[in-house]
N, C-alpha and C positions, 0 to 999 in steps of 0.2 A: 141431386145425387143423394141417395138414401144411405145413411151410415150403416155399416155392417158390423157383425159381431167381432171380426178381426180388428177393426180400427178401435173399437171400445176396449178390447183386451190390451192392445198396445198402449193406449192412453193410461189405463189403470196401472199397468206395469211401470210406466215412466213416473207417474205420480208417486207410487209406493217407493220406487228407487230413490227419488229426490228426497222424500220425507225421511227415509232410513239413513241416507247419506248425511243429511244435515243434523238429524237427531243423535246419531251414534258418534259423529265425528268430533263434537265439541266436548273437550275435557278441561275443566278448570284446574290449573296447577298453581300452587302457591309456593314461593321460595322466600325464606327457608320453610321447610316442612315442619309440621307438628307445633305443639305449644312452645312459646318462647318466654324465657325469663330474662328481663333486662334491668339493669341498675339505672336509677335516675341519673341523668347527666350524660349517659352514653348515647350513641346514635343507633338507629334501627332503620333498615330498609326492607320493605315488603313489596314483592312483585307478584302480580297475578297475571297468568298467561292463558289466553283462550286457545289451547292447543287444538289444532285442526280447524280453526276458524279465524284466520288472520284479520278479517274485516269486522269481526264482532265488536260490539261496544262493550267495554270492560269498565266497571265502576267499583271503586273501593269506598265502603261506607265505614267510618270509624265509630267507636263507641260514643254514646251520647255526651259524656262528660269530657271527652278528649278535646284538646285545642286543635287537633288535626282536622283539616277540611276534606270533604269528599273529593276524590280524584278520579278522572275518567280518561280513557284512551281508546285506541283502536287496536285490537289484537292483544294488547297488554296495558297494564297500568301499574305505576310505581308510587308508593308512599315512602318518603324519606323523612324521618323525624330526628332532629338534632338541635337541641338535646331532648331526650325523653324525660317526661315529668311523670310523677305518680298518677296524674289524671289521664295519662295515655293508656293505662292498663285497661283491659277489657277485650271484648270480642270484635275483631275487624272482619267485615263481610265483603267478599268479592262477588259481584253479580256480573254474569256474562249474558248479553242479549244478542240473539240472532233473529232472523226473520221468522223462525218457527218455534223458538222456545227461549226460556230463561233458565239459566243454571246458577247455582250459588255454592260458595265454599267459604268456610270460616277458619280463622286462626285466633287462638286466645293468647293474649299478651299479658303476662303477669309482671308486676314491677316490684322492686325492692328499693328502699331508701338507702342512700349512701351511709356508711357507718359514721357515727358521730365520733369526732376525736375528743379525747379527754383533755381538759386543761387543768394543770396543777399549779397552784400558787403556793410557794414556800415562804413563810415569814420567819 
């Protein structure tokens, strides 16, 4: 049976639809949003969600000097740091991998050291 023009058009439309569906549907969301300032000793939870792609591989990559290890999950991934240290400051990157693309989103964490208390000695 010889393929006709109609079959080719249907196949092309299906391929375009599938590519558009997968490419447009994945939106990386990070909670909390925006840059975060955290004091050393506090806790911090970062969540990255592959909105629109519940089976996507999600990977958190911490800054190079952080003691936090890379975390991965399906559909979402969570990093929980308790307690936060000054070395944890930097850019955390969330990568979302699907069959057709990779997307990324970053969040910057800045840190502050706890205030030093003064010690007075009276003689």
